[in-house]
C-alpha positions as a Markdown table, in Angstrom:
| # | Residue | x | y | z |
|---|---|---|---|---|
| 1 | Unk | 0.0 | 0.0 | 0.0 |
| 2 | Unk | 2.4 | 2.8 | 1.2 |
| 3 | Unk | 6.1 | 2.4 | 0.5 |
| 4 | Unk | 8.6 | 4.3 | 2.6 |
| 5 | Unk | 12.2 | 4.8 | 1.5 |
| 6 | Unk | 14.9 | 4.0 | 4.1 |
| 7 | Unk | 15.5 | 7.8 | 4.4 |
| 8 | Unk | 11.8 | 8.5 | 5.1 |
| 9 | Unk | 11.8 | 5.7 | 7.8 |
| 10 | Unk | 15.0 | 7.1 | 9.4 |
| 11 | Unk | 13.4 | 10.6 | 9.5 |
| 12 | Unk | 10.2 | 9.2 | 11.1 |
| 13 | Unk | 12.3 | 7.4 | 13.7 |
| 14 | Unk | 14.2 | 10.6 | 14.4 |
| 15 | Unk | 11.0 | 12.6 | 14.8 |
| 16 | Unk | 9.6 | 9.9 | 17.2 |
| 17 | Unk | 12.7 | 10.0 | 19.3 |
| 18 | Unk | 12.9 | 13.8 | 19.4 |
| 19 | Unk | 9.3 | 14.1 | 20.5 |
| 20 | Unk | 9.7 | 11.2 | 23.0 |
| 21 | Unk | 7.0 | 9.3 | 21.2 |
| 22 | Unk | 8.9 | 6.2 | 20.2 |
| 23 | Unk | 5.9 | 3.9 | 20.6 |
| 24 | Unk | 3.6 | 6.0 | 18.4 |
| 25 | Unk | 2.2 | 5.3 | 15.0 |
| 26 | Unk | 2.9 | 7.5 | 11.9 |
| 27 | Unk | -0.4 | 8.9 | 10.7 |
| 28 | Unk | -0.6 | 9.6 | 7.0 |
| 29 | Unk | -3.8 | 11.1 | 5.4 |
| 30 | Unk | -5.3 | 13.5 | 2.9 |
| 31 | Unk | -7.5 | 16.5 | 3.5 |
| 32 | Unk | -9.3 | 18.8 | 1.1 |
| 33 | Unk | -7.4 | 22.1 | 0.5 |
| 34 | Unk | -4.1 | 23.4 | -0.8 |
| 35 | Unk | -3.3 | 24.8 | -4.2 |
| 36 | Unk | -4.5 | 21.7 | -6.1 |
| 37 | Unk | -7.4 | 20.5 | -4.1 |
| 38 | Unk | -5.9 | 17.9 | -1.7 |
| 39 | Unk | -3.0 | 18.0 | 0.7 |
| 40 | Unk | -1.1 | 15.5 | 2.8 |
| 41 | Unk | -1.3 | 15.2 | 6.5 |
| 42 | Unk | 1.6 | 13.7 | 8.5 |
| 43 | Unk | 1.5 | 13.2 | 12.3 |
| 44 | Unk | 2.4 | 10.9 | 15.1 |
| 45 | Unk | -0.5 | 9.4 | 17.1 |
| 46 | Unk | -0.7 | 7.1 | 20.1 |
| 47 | Unk | -3.5 | 4.8 | 18.9 |
| 48 | Unk | -5.3 | 4.0 | 15.7 |
| 49 | Unk | -8.9 | 5.3 | 15.4 |
| 50 | Unk | -11.9 | 3.2 | 14.5 |
| 51 | Unk | -11.8 | 2.5 | 10.8 |
| 52 | Unk | -8.1 | 3.2 | 10.4 |
| 53 | Unk | -6.0 | 0.9 | 8.2 |
| 54 | Unk | -2.8 | -0.2 | 9.8 |
| 55 | Unk | 0.2 | -1.0 | 7.6 |
| 56 | Unk | 3.9 | -1.3 | 7.9 |
| 57 | Unk | 6.9 | -0.4 | 5.8 |
| 58 | Unk | 10.6 | -0.3 | 6.7 |
| 59 | Unk | 9.7 | -1.2 | 10.3 |
| 60 | Unk | 7.4 | 1.9 | 10.6 |
| 61 | Unk | 3.8 | 1.2 | 11.7 |
| 62 | Unk | 1.4 | 3.6 | 9.9 |
| 63 | Unk | -2.2 | 4.4 | 10.2 |
| 64 | Unk | -4.4 | 5.8 | 7.4 |
| 65 | Unk | -8.0 | 6.9 | 7.8 |
| 66 | Unk | -10.6 | 5.2 | 5.7 |
| 67 | Unk | -11.3 | 8.3 | 3.5 |
| 68 | Unk | -7.6 | 8.7 | 2.6 |
| 69 | Unk | -7.0 | 5.1 | 1.4 |
| 70 | Unk | -8.1 | 5.6 | -2.2 |
| 71 | Unk | -5.8 | 8.6 | -2.6 |
| 72 | Unk | -2.7 | 7.0 | -1.1 |
| 73 | Unk | -2.7 | 3.6 | -2.8 |
| 74 | Unk | 0.9 | 2.8 | -3.9 |
| 75 | Unk | 2.2 | 6.1 | -2.6 |
| 76 | Unk | 6.0 | 6.3 | -2.3 |
| 77 | Unk | 7.3 | 8.5 | 0.5 |
| 78 | Unk | 10.9 | 9.6 | 0.6 |
| 79 | Unk | 12.9 | 12.1 | 2.6 |
| 80 | Unk | 15.6 | 14.3 | 1.2 |
| 81 | Unk | 17.8 | 17.1 | 2.4 |
| 82 | Unk | 19.0 | 20.0 | 0.3 |
| 83 | Unk | 20.3 | 23.6 | 0.8 |
| 84 | Unk | 16.8 | 24.7 | 2.1 |
| 85 | Unk | 16.6 | 21.8 | 4.7 |
| 86 | Unk | 14.9 | 18.4 | 4.7 |
| 87 | Unk | 11.5 | 17.5 | 3.6 |
| 88 | Unk | 9.3 | 14.5 | 2.8 |
| 89 | Unk | 8.8 | 13.9 | -1.0 |
| 90 | Unk | 5.7 | 12.3 | -2.3 |
| 91 | Unk | 5.5 | 10.1 | -5.4 |
| 92 | Unk | 1.8 | 9.5 | -5.8 |
| 93 | Unk | 0.6 | 7.5 | -8.9 |
| 94 | Unk | -3.0 | 8.6 | -8.1 |
| 95 | Unk | -2.1 | 12.3 | -8.5 |
| 96 | Unk | -3.2 | 13.8 | -11.8 |
| 97 | Unk | -1.6 | 17.2 | -11.0 |
| 98 | Unk | 0.6 | 18.7 | -8.2 |
| 99 | Unk | 1.4 | 22.2 | -7.2 |
| 100 | Unk | 4.9 | 23.8 | -6.8 |
| 101 | Unk | 5.0 | 23.1 | -3.1 |
| 102 | Unk | 4.6 | 19.3 | -3.8 |
| 103 | Unk | 2.3 | 19.0 | -0.8 |
| 104 | Unk | -0.9 | 19.6 | -2.7 |
| 105 | Unk | -2.3 | 17.4 | -5.5 |
| 106 | Unk | -5.3 | 16.7 | -7.6 |
| 107 | Unk | -6.7 | 13.3 | -8.0 |
| 108 | Unk | -9.3 | 11.7 | -10.3 |
| 109 | Unk | -10.3 | 9.2 | -7.5 |
């Protein structure tokens, strides 16, 4: 379902440790808004909610809310650092368009 690169998994582990939430889940979702109509939500949470899908990649336990699942099918999440700092990078085969910030996308689903 969701594929994390090793760099993304390392960054998620670093975030968990820095926030003292090492036992938390990585929540990934989609909300309406942004330049292209939908934007990604990334968070750490203590427990899954009713209806959440739980999946794992690179040793990271992730939760995805039911409404976001169609938009995130086969998503590849990477993390990269450049001169401006580090950020997560999304490769979403469901996206029909993205905006310049790369956090917002349009989808036919």
